[in-house]
N, C-alpha and C positions, 0 to 999 in steps of 0.2 A: 468315072475314075480314070478313063483312058481315052485317047492315047496320051502319053506323058513325054515331055521333053527330057531327053537324057543325052545331052551333048557335052556337058561340063560336069564332071563328077568329083566331089570331094571324098577322099578315102579317109574315113575317121578311124584309122588304126595304124599299126606299125608292124615291123618285122616281116616275116616271110609272106603273110597273107596280104599285107599292103603292097609288097613288091609284086606278088602274083597278080593282084587286082590291077595295078597300074599297067603292067605289061599287057594284060589281055584287053583292057579298056582301050588302050592305044591302038591295038590291032583293029578295033571297030571304028577308029577315027574319033574317039572321044577324048577330050582334053582332060587330063588328070591333075588333081590338086592334092598334094600331100600335106599332112600336118605333123609336127614333131615337137618333142620336148627339148629343153636345152641339153639334156644328156644324149639325145639322139641326133644332134646337129649333123654328124657325119654318117648317119645310118644309110644303109643301102636303099631303103624305100624312099628316102629324101631325094636321091639322085635318079630314082626310077621314074619319078613323076615329071610332068611338064613344068610344074611350079610347086614350091613348098613354102610353108609358113610356120614359124615358131608359135606355139600356143601356151608356153609357160615353163616353169621349172620342172626338174626331174620327177618329183613325186607324182604318181598317177592321178591323184585327186586334183592336182594343180594343172594338169596338162590333158592327158587322154580321156579323163572323165570330166573335164571342164566343159560342160554343155554350152554355156553362154559364149565362151571364147570360140569354140568350134563353129557355132552358128554365126558369130561375127565374121570369121574368116570366109564362111560360105557366102555371106552377103557381100563382103569386100571383093571377092573373086568372081561374083556372079555365077556361082555354082547352081545348076538347076536340079542337082540330085546329090544325095549322100549315101555312100555305101559303108556300112559299119563293120564289115568283115565278120570276125567271130570274137567272143569275149568282149571286154571293155563295155561299150554302150550298145552292143548289138541286140541285146534283149531288154533294153530299157524303154518301156512304153512311154514314159514321160518325155524322153528325148525324141522318140519317133513322132510323138504328137506335136512337139515343138517344131520339128522339121516340116510337117504338114502345114502347121499354122503359119510358118514363114513362107508358104507358097512353093516349097521345094518337094521333090520326089524322094520318098524314103524307099530305098531298094531293099524290100523285105515285106513281111506280112503287115497287116494293119495294126495300129497301136492297141485296139481292142482285143485282137487275137493274141498279141504278145502278152497282154495283161492276163487274159484268161488262162493261157498255158503257163505263164510265169508263176502263178500261185499254184503250188503243187496240190493243195487240197481241192481247189476249184477244178484243176485239171483231172484229178481222180473222178470227180463227180461227172464231168463232161465225158470222160472215157466210158464210164458206166452207162451213161445215157446213150452213147454210141454203140453199145453192145460189146465193148472191149473189156476183157477180163482185167481186174486190178488185184494187187496183192491184198490179202485180208488185213484189215486195220480200221482205224477211226475214220468216220465220215466227215469230220471237221476238226477244228482246233480242240485241244484238250488241256484241262488243268491236271494237277498232280493226281488227284483222286480218280478222275476219268481215265487217265493214262494207265494207271496201275490196274484198274478193272478190265480195260480192254486187253492189256497184255496178258492178264491171267485167263481171259476168255479165249484168246487165240493161241496162247501158249508161248512161253519163252523158248529161245531168245527172240527179241524184238529190236526194231530200229526206231530211235527217236529221230525225226527228220524235220528240218526247217521248211516251213511252207514256201518261203522264197528262195530255197537253196538250189544248188546245182554244182556240177563238177566235183561231187564228193564232199563239198563244204557243208557243214551244218548237219552232220549225222553222227549219232552215238549208238553203239551196240550195247544192249542190256541183256545179260544172261540170267540175272537173278533179281527177284522182287526188291531186295534190300538195296540194290544199286540204282533203282529207278529215279529216286529223288535227285541224287547227285548228277545223273546223266541228263535229266531234264534241265537242271540249272545250267549245266555246261553248254548244252545245245542252245538254250535260249540266249545265253550270253554271247555265244559265237554268232548266232543268227542275227542278233541285234547289231553287232559290230559290222558284220559282212553285208547284211541285206536291209538294215533299218527296221526290222520287225522281229519280235521275239515269239511269233506264232509258230507252234510246232504240232506235229501229229505223230501217230504211232502206226507202224506197219510190222507185220510178221517178217522176221529175218529168214530169207530163203538161204539156206546154207549150201555153199558150193554150187550156185547156179551158173548159167552162162549169160553173158550180156550180149544181146543181139538187137540191132536196130534196123529200122526200115527207112530208106531214103524216099521221100515223096517230093513231087513237083506239081504245083497247081497254077493255072493261069487265072486271069480275072473274069473268065467266062464260065466258071464252075466245072472246068475240065481238070482231071487229075490223073496222075500215073505214079505207080510205085516202082522204083528202080532197084528192087531187090534189097538184099540184106547185107549188113556188115557185122562181122564178129569182133567184139571189143572186149573180150574176157581177160586179156593180158593187161593187168592194171597194178599200180602201186598207190596205196592210200586212196583207194576208190577212184583213181584217175587213170585214164587210158594211156598206154604207151606203145601198144602195137595193135593194129587193126587189119582185118583182111576181109576179102569178099571173093567168092561166097563163103558161107559158113559150112563147115563139115557137117554139123548137126542137121542143118536144113537139107543137106544132100542125102542124109541117111534115114530121115523120118519122112515118109511119104505125106505130102500135103501140108507140111509145116510151113514152108515158105509161102504157099498160096494163102493160108489162113492168116499169117502175120501181115502179109501185104494187104489183104482185104480189110483187116482190122485198122491198119494205118490209114488207108484211104477213107474208111468210114469216119474215123476221128477227124481227119482233115476236112471232110465235107461238113461235118457237124459244126465246126467252128468257123467255116467260111474261109479256109486257108488260101493264101496266095503266095507264090514264090516257092523257094526250096525250104524244106524242113525235114526233121528227123524224129521218128517216133521210136522211143527206146523201150525195150522189154527185158525182163529177166525170164529165163527159160530153164526149166528143169530137164533132167536127163530123159524124161519120158515125152518131152515135147509140149508140155503145158507151159503157156507163156502168159505173162502178167505185165500190164502197162506200168512203166516207171515214170516217164516224163516225155514231153515233146520239146525239142529244141527248135526255137523259131528263128533259125539263122542257118548260115552255111557252117558245116562242121569242119573241124580240123582235119578229119579223116576223109573228106569228100573225094580226094584223088583216087582212092581204090575203086569207088563206084564209077568214076570217069573211065578208069582203065578197063573195067569189064563190060561197060555198056557203050562206050564211045560217045556218051552225052557230056558235053561241057556244061557243068552246073553254073559256073559264073556267067557264061554266055546266056543261059536261060534266065538267070536273074535279071539281066538287062532286058531281054526280050519281053519277059512278063511285065516289067516296069513300064515298058513302052506299049503294052496292051496287046502283044502278039497272042495268037491262038495256039494253044499247045498241040503239036503234031508229032510228039515223040512216041515211037513204038518201042516198048521195052524188050531188048534182047540181051542175053548174057553170053559172054565168051571169055574163057580162060579164067585165070586166078590172079589176084593182086594182094600184096602185103605192104603195109606202111609201117616204118619204124620212126618214132618220134625221137630225134636226137636232141638231148638236153644237156646243158652245162650243169651237171649234178653228179653227186658221188654215190653210186649204188651201194658201196660198202658202208656208207653212213646214212642208211635209210633213205637214199636218193635225195639227200639234202642239197639245195642249190649251191653251185660252185662258180660264181662269176669270175671273169678274167678276160684276158685279151688273146685273140687268136694270132699266133705267130706263124703258123703254117697250115694251109688248107688245101686238100685235094679231094675232089669228088670222083666217084666211079663213073665210067661211061660204058656204053654198049647197048645192045638190044634190050628193050623192056625195062630200062633204068630211067627213072625220073627223080630229080632232086628239086624240091621246093625250098629255097633258102632265102634268108634275109640277111646274110652275112657274107663277108669276103675276108681276105687276108688283112689283118690289122683291126678287124671289128672288135668292139668291146661288148661283152655280155655284162650288163650292169646288174646291181642287186635290186634295182627299182621295179623290174618287170618280170614276167614269166620267162624262165631261162631257156625257152625253146630256141635251138640253133637252126634246125632244118628238119625236113621230112624226107626220108629216103623211101621211095615207092618203087617196087619191082613187080613186074607182071610177066606171066608166062602162060603156056597152054594149059598147064595143070598145076596143082598145089606142090607136088614133089619137085617139079622142075623150078617152080617159083622159089621154093626154099633154097635149092641149090644155087640159083642165080643170086638170091639175096645174101647168102653166106659169102659168096665171092665178092659181091659189091661191098659188104661191110668190111671185109679184109682189105679192100683197096682204098677205103676211106681213111684219110689222114686229117686229124684235127689236133694241132699242138698248141700249147700255151695255156690250156685250161683242162680241167677234168670233165669228162663227158661220160655218158652211159653207153658208149660204143661197145665196150667189152661185155656189158650185160646183154646187148642184142646179139653179139657173137655167141655168147653162151646159150641164149634162148634158141636160136635157129638150129643148134646142134643137139638140143635136149630131145631125147627119144619121145617123151610124152607130147611135146609140142609137135614134133614131126608126125606123130600119129593122130594129131587133132584132139587129144584128150585135154580139153581146156575147161577151166572154171575161173571165176573171179578170184579164187584163192590160190591160183597157180603160182604166182610169184612168191607169196608168203610161205607156201608149203615147200617149194622146190628150189628157190634161190637162196643160197647160204648167206648172201650179203644183205637180204631184205630185213 
């Protein structure tokens, strides 16, 4: 499988991650090829690449999810590798397999691993086989009768989850038996539309848990390392908006970090993982953790891990693709917090608010990093995820990090569209957040605009 030619890379993505990938790949002397939709003709990532090619109209199905067109561009430009970034086609096993079949390098885990971890039911089974605790629930797909029986056995409330789901999509909370049938229908319908399958399963709903994930990195020689945890409990609609490393909980419960890291490595070895990946867990206040899913790609929140470890995860994706032997020794230093800045209205349940940026100013100073795919005049369209940028701040400890982040948020100016900046400013000043008292219900319970 190695070594691989990785000298001309097509970046099959857009926005801040495509911009970041192009910039780093070019520092390695790698020629970068961007793709863009008609709506993104003037996007920052288009100008960040060495060359760029239009792949279709604005709708994502006609452009960034158009596998055939992207592969055509790869052939036309003689790209020897494709980096999918995150989202879009990054966890699409069919596309990864097509890239391999075209004789090009897929910068990510193998298609079979993406497939195994992409099916949440199969992933639960694999986790169990690897000795990783899973949330009580069904061992496979369920019909209405089976779902109700399992829910009654494990106790309400429960979650109905799509087998092919992710990012909070395809989940329904059921608190009473009489609500089960309607929730199943709704979850199957949404799952079919979003993932092409109406297969669902049942899990016990852990009320007010923490969402903590472990970053892993594996080479092609069966070597792996866990690069500690990220706390992702600050969410809206089951989707992350603030992440930090390390987790306060892991610092207060002896051995928790080590046990979670060992579980993540065990799972990675079980499936023959290569590249960077993330094993996500739900954790209760007592330090009991349960496998939720494995993301077989670079995460949006990967910068906080880079800040506390000094390990460049994008760089290691390229090294692994080229067949390098892993020589990373995991060390943690300081604290980092990432705020996802979206064009959305927190007062309207964080509903997307597209528009045009008329004025933009980012903060500067020690420990401040901004990963952005926009500039003055950039248009946030209604066609794609409304992420504007990620503000990442690091410092020697959590308290200092929060102080620095508060100042950085106050210095940030984005005019011309509604953003969630004021939400982030509220959050960093909230006493419970400052004390590290986090759960996945934090925003719903404490933010008046949620």
